N, C-alpha and C positions, 0 to 999 in steps of 0.2 A: 787883241794884244797877246793872247796865249800863243797863237801860231807864230807871231813875230819873234817872241822870246825863244820858243823851241828852235826856230830856224837859226837864230843867232847863236844859241848854245850849241847846236849841232855843228855849226861852222867853227866855233871856238875849240871844240873837242877835236875836230879834224886838224886844226892848226896845231893842237897840242900833241899830235901823233897818233890819235885814234884812227881806226879805219871803219868805214861804213860796213856794217854786216848786211850784205844783200841777200843772204840765204834765208829769207823769211818764209819762203814756201815750205810746207811740210811741217811746220810747227817747231823747228829747231830753236827759234827765238820767238818770244811773244810778238805777234805780228798784227798787221792790219793797217788801214789807212791812218789810224790815230797813233801809231807807234813808230819811232825811229830807233834802230839798234846800231850800236857801235861796239867795237872791241879793240883791245890792245894787250900785248904781253909785257909784263914788268918783271924782268928776271925770270924766275920760275913760276910766277903767278900770272893768271889770266884775269882780265877784268872785262866784263860785259856791262854796257850801259844801255838801258831802255828809257828813252824819253817819251812820255805818254801824255797826251792831251786828256786829262781826267774827265773833262766834261763830255767827251765823245767816246770814252773807252768802254769796251765791253769787258768789265772786270772778271766775269766768270771765265770767259775765254782766256783772258790774260793770265789769270792765276793757274788755269789748267795747263797752258803752254809753259808757264814758268816752272811748274812742278815737273813737267816732262823734261824740260831743259836741265833742271837740277839733277834729276835721276840719271839722265844720260851722261852728264859731266861726272857725277859720282862714280859711275861705272868705269868711265874712261880713266879717272885718276886713281882708282883703287890700286893699292900696292905701290904707287909711285911716290918718290920722295920729292914731290914738287911742292910749290908754295900754295897750291890749291887754286880755286876760282872764286871770284867775287861777282855776284849778280846785283848790280845797282839799278833799282827802279826809281825814276824821278817823275813824280806825278805833278803836272802843272795845270792850274785852273785859275779862274777869276773869282771863284767863290768857294766856301768850305765844301769838302767832299768827304762824306762819312766813310765811304769804302776805302779811300786812301788813308784816312786817319786810323781806321780799324786795322789795316795792314801794318801801319807803323806801330801801333800799340801792341800787336801780337808778335812783333818781330823777335826772333831769338837772339840772345846775347852772342856777340862774336867770340870766336876762339874755339879751337878743337875740331871744327868741321872742315872737310875737304872743299865743300861748296857753301859759301856764305851768302845769304840773301839779305840785302840792305835796302831799306825803303826811305825815300825822302818825299816830302810834299812841298811845293812852292805855290803860294797863292799870291797872284799879282793884283794889286789894288789900283784904283783909278788915280789915286794921289801919288803915284810913282813910288809906292812902298811895296815891300814884299814880305810875306810871312813865310819863314822857312821852318818846316817841321821835320823832326827826326826823333828816333827813339833814344832815350838816355842809355839804354842797354847796348846801343850800337855806336855809331860815330857820325859826326857832322862833316867829315872829310875823309877821302880816301884817294890816294894817288893824285892829290892836288886837283881833283875834279871840282871842288868847291870854288877854287879860283876862277875856273872857266865859267861857272854859274854866276859869280859876282861880276866878271867882266862882261858877260852877255847882258846882264840886267843893267849894268852901268851904261853900256852902249844904248840900250833901249830907253833908259831913263834920261839920257842926255838929250833926247829928242824933245822938241816942243810938241804941244798937243797938235798943232797944225802939221808939223813934220810927220808925226806919228799917224795922223789921219791920212796923209798922202802915201805912207808906207804900205804897199800892198801886202796883205797876208799871204805868205807863201804856203800853198797847200803842201802837206807832208809828202803826198805822192810825188809832187814836183821835186822836193828835196831828194827823194830817193832816186828820181830820174837824173838829177844833177850829180848825185854821188856816183851813179852808174856811168855817166858820161866822163867822170874824172878818173875812172878805172884805167890802169895801164893796159888793160886788155881791150884793144880796139879791133872791132871786126872790119874786114876789108872785102871789097867785092872781088871775088875770084871765080874762075871758070870751073865747072864740074866736068869738063871734057876728060881729064885724066881718069876720074872715077868711072865714067861711062865707057871709056876705052878699055879699062881693065875688065869690066863686066862683059863687054862685047867679046873680048878675047876668050874669056872663060866660057861664054855661051857657044862660040864657034867651035871650041875644042870639044865641048859636050856633043855638039851636033856631028863633028867629024868622027868621034869615037863611036857614036850611035850607028853611023853608017859603016864603020869598020870593025864589026864584030860585037858592038854593044858597049856603052859607056860603063856598064856595071860588070863587064867581063874582066876577070883578073888579068888574063893574058893581054888584052887590049890596053888596060891601064898601065901595065908594066912596059909595054911597047912604047907608049906615049910619054913615059917618064915618071911613073908613080914612085912613091917612096917605098923602097924595099930595104929595111934596116940591114939585112945581111949583105946586100950588094953595096951599101954605103959604107958600113963599118969594116967589112972584110974585102970587098971588091974595089973600094976606092972610087965608086961612082957618086961623087959628092954633088954632081949636077942635079941629082934627084931631090936634094933638099930644096932646090929652087923650083924645078919644073913641077913638082907635085902640088904646089900651091895654086897652080892654074888649072888643075884637073878636078873634075867632080864625077862622082859615081851616080849619074842620072840628073834629070832636070830638077827633081825635088831637092836634091842636095845643093844644086846650084842656086835655086830660088831662095833657100833658107839663108845662105851666105849673102846673096844679093840684097835681101831684105835688111840684114844687119848693116850692110854698107849704106843703103839708102837712108836709114834712120840716123846713123851716127856721122858718116863722113861729111855731108853738107853742113852739119852744125859745127863741126870742129875745124874744117878747112878755112873758114873765114878768119880764124885766129892763128892757126899754125901756118897756113899757106900750103899750096900743093906740093912743093918740093919737100918740106918737112914731113907732111902727113903721108905722102907716098913713100918716103923713106921709112917711116914707122911701119907702114903696111908691109913693105918688102922685108925689113929686118925682123919684125915680129914674126912674119911667116917663116923665115929661116930659123929663128930661135925656137919657134914652136915645133918645127919639123925636126930640129936637133933633139928636142925633148922626146919626140915620138920615136926617133931612131934609137935612143938610149933606153926608153922605158916601155916601148910597145913593139913586139917582134912582127906584127902583122903588116901586110901591104896597106898603104894609106895614101889617100889623096884628099884635096880640099883646101880652100882658102880660109878655113876657120881660124887658124893661128894668126893669119894676117888681119882678118876682120876683128878678132878680139884684141889685137894690138891697137887698132883704131878706136875700139870701144874703151880700152884702158886709158888711152890718151885723152879721149873726150871726157871720161869721168874725172880724171885729174884736173882738166881745165875747168870743169863745172865746179869742182870742190875748191880749188885754190883761187879762182876768180870770184866766186860767189854769185856768178851771173846765171840767169836762166838762159839756156841756149834755144832760141826760137820757141820759147814758151815751155820748155822742159827743164825743170830744176834737176840738181844732182840726185835728188831722191827718186824722181821719176825715172831718170836714166839708170839708176841703180836697180830699180825694180825690173826694167827691161833686161838688164844684164843677168840678174838672178833667175828670171823666168827662162832666159835662153839656156843657162846652165842646167836648170832643172829639167827642161825639155830634152836637152842632149843626153842627160843621164838615163832618160827613159827610152832612148833610141838605141838599137843594137849597133855594134861595130862603129861607135863614135870614138875618135881619139881625144880623150880628155886631156892628155898630156900636151897636145898642141894648143888646146883652148887655154889651159892654165898658163903655159909658157908665153903665149902671145899676149894674154891679158897682163901678166906681170911685166913684160917688156914695155907695153904701152903705158901702164901706170907709172913705172919708174921714169921713162922718158918724159911723159907729160908732166909729171911732178917736178922734175929737174928744170924743164923748160919754163914752167910757170914761176917757180922760185926765182929763176934768173930774171924773168921779166919784172917781177915785183922788186927785186934788188936794184935793177937798173933805174926803176922809176923813183927811188928814194933820193 
């Protein structure tokens, strides 16, 4: 009966305008098979709801994740004139739960905090009754969530015993899967030929330059179209902003950028499509090379700006959609990105301006695209 009630309550909250919070990996929200997380913005206030099966819940882990979530939100909201954030934990069980009751008893009074933690407990009884527990120091309703609780219980209670027996308990993992399938971000089957074509062109140019004086030779690089800021800004050779992104100073340089493309491009293209993502690749590369021309006087080559544009768009997609992209959450993808930046700072003659410019372009484009997708889905 607990699973059925949580399933109904989850769906009632979705109907009320909440969104499933699918970013459970990494501890952003208290997660696990026994917890469903939702979120919604009310004006300047954020509300997070955690629906927990108290009979299966690992309370130690839940409390630790809740503490981390509160600390993260406190840092994000510091100095802002927002309405703050409310973290509502709803513990559901069929029998008394001392850990849930202890959290309710120890709850802090509301008011004054940027992040408010609220605890409710609902005990479902076999005689179609419900025991609703909350702290007198807090509240028994917030943002009309109590109405959704009542509606879910009324729907469950309206079933006869026979009907309830025939109602299959929906595993919470299945509800998460259903919420994911309801996401406006739908993956499509697309070809990776454009990605392989770009990599093939880059590799062929490295080979051609290697046979024509050396791919690390400055004269050879300039001959093939390397970015020379003085020739671009004073000589008007703007084509170098484009051609430089297809050249690499050696096979190792090529392989490092190819690895970034191989990790990020296939995960993002299923959602953006080849036309958009290749557009991001080219435009981010151009923007990154413009940054290089303005802030770095040295001769430069490489697809780093373009690749970081794809990385930025992928990060924005993972963040705004809340989806794991082929098993990698936004946090794992972010670790890859930070590691790439850290490695590049340790390498000599690396154009950080192109990396930063490309990444910013990808983040902005990806963010705007995702916001538009979510807006159209409403």
